N, C-alpha and C positions, 0 to 999 in steps of 0.2 A: 386941176391937177397940179401937183407940186413937182417940180423937176428935182430929181435926186442927183447927188454927185456920183460920178462914176466910181465903181468898186474895182480896186486893182485885182488883177488876175494873179493868184499866187504862183501859177506855173510859168508865168512870163518872167523872163530875166531882164532886169533893167539894163540899159545900154552900157552903163559903167561897169557892171559886173561881167557882162559878156566880153567886154574889151580886156579885162584882166584875165579872163579865162583863156582868151585867144593868145594872150602874151605868154601864159604859163605853158601852153602846149606847143609854142613855136619852137623851131629848131634852136639848138644850143649856139650861143655866140662862141667865138674863139676864146674869149676870156673865161666863160663858164666851163668850157671843155677843159681848158688848162687847169682851172681850179679843181675840177672833178678828177682829173688825172693825178694831180698832186695828192688829193685826198685818197685816191685808190692806192697810190704808191706808199703812202704813209700807213694805210691799213694793211697792205701787203707785208710791210716790214714788221708790223705788230703781230700779225697772224703767224708769219713764218718764224718769228722768235718764240712762239708758244704762248703769247698773250691772248688767249681766247676768252670770250665772254662765257659765263656759266651755261652749260648745256649746248654749246655751239660746236660744230665741227669745223675743221680747217678746210673750207671749200669756197666756191664762188658765191654761194648764198650769204655766208658770213662776211665775205669780202665786200659784197654790195651793201650789206647792212652797216658794216663798220665805216665804209666810205660815205654813206648817205646818198648813194646813186641807185637807180633802178637796175635790177639784175639783167633785164633784157638788153642792156647796152653791151653785155659781154658776148652776145650771140649774134650770128649773121642775120641780116634782114633780107626781105625780098622786095624788089621794086614792083611797081604795078604791072610791068610787062613780064614778070616772072623771073627775071635775072636776080642773082644773089649779089649782095653787097655786104661788106664787113660792118659789124656793129661798131659804134664809136669807141668802145673800150675793148674790143676783141683782142687786140694785140697785147694789152695788159693781162687779160685773162689767160692767154697762151703763155705769157712770161711767168705768171703766178703758178700755173699748173706745172710748168717745166721746173721751176725752182722747188716746188713742193715735191715733185717726183725725184729730183736729185738729192734733196734732203732725206727722203725716205730711203732711197737706195744707199745713201751713206750711213744709214742707221741712226740718224738723228730723230729724236722724238719731238714731233711738231704738235701732234694732237694728243692730249693726255687721255682722251677716250680711247684712241687707237692703242696707246701704250697699255692702258688698263685691259683692253680686250686681249692683247698679246700676252700680258702677264697671266690673265685668267686662263687662257688656252694652255699655256705652259704648265700652270698649276694643275689644270684638269688632266693633262697628259700624265703628269707625275702621279696624281692620285689613281688614275686608271692602271698605271704600272704597279703601284703598291697593291691595289685590289687583285690584280692578276697574280702577283707573287704570293699574296695571302691565300688565294684560292688554290694555288699549287701546293702550298705548305699544308693546307687543310686536307687536300686530297692525299698527300703523303701520310699524314697522321691517321687518316681514316683507313688507308690500306694497312698501315702498321697495326692499328687497333684490331682490324679484322683478322690479320695473321696471328696476332698474339692471342686473341680469344679462341681461334680455332686450334692453336697449339695447346692452350690450357685445357680445352675440351678433350683433345686427343689424349693428353697426359692423364686427365681425370678418368677417362674411359679405361685406359691401360691399368691404372691403379685399381679401379674397381674390378677389372677382370682378374687381376692377380690376387685380390683378396677373396675371391669366390672359393668356397671349399670344393674339393673334388679334383683340383688340378693335380696332375702328377707331380710328385715332389722330385725335384732334381737337385743336383748340387748347386745350380746357379740360383735357384729360387728358394727363398725362405719366407715363411709367412710373417707378416707384420703383426705386431701386437695390436689389439683393439684399443681404441682411444679410451682413455680414462680421464675423467675430469679431476684435475688436481685443485685442491684448495690451498690458498696462500694464507698463512697465518699473519695477522697484523703484528707488527713489532711493538 
């Protein structure tokens, strides 16, 4: 029997790789946290000035993406005993949301998508008013048309009644001559 060399297990992680994995999931150092906070503040300034990436909203998700930090850092965490502790960047998230709310309350347009939605809502309301006005005008014209047709019909009936022979001749009523077709000679 020939002894074979051991075959490495593909599921087994070498010691050097597991060490780097442990280091990447370790808690943030003070230097990393400071660098991340500076990146978040810079991203806050960009987003609040209206410099949004295409298709993005002005919110915590975009803030996290622009700063290059995980979004979970903006929310509170739970300890193993069930007590709550603040997220590492929760104070910055609160500051961002407060500044965003104050800009919106002041009427500043931070999110172009929100501005487009507001513009489209205003345009939609204007178009609905125009349709309502046109419907009202059409209803008035329809009522006028109905009244005019009924008046014309009544006048026609009265004329026909007056043309009938056998009516008592009075001083007020004169018979109308029958219609004749007149020919116009060309010049």
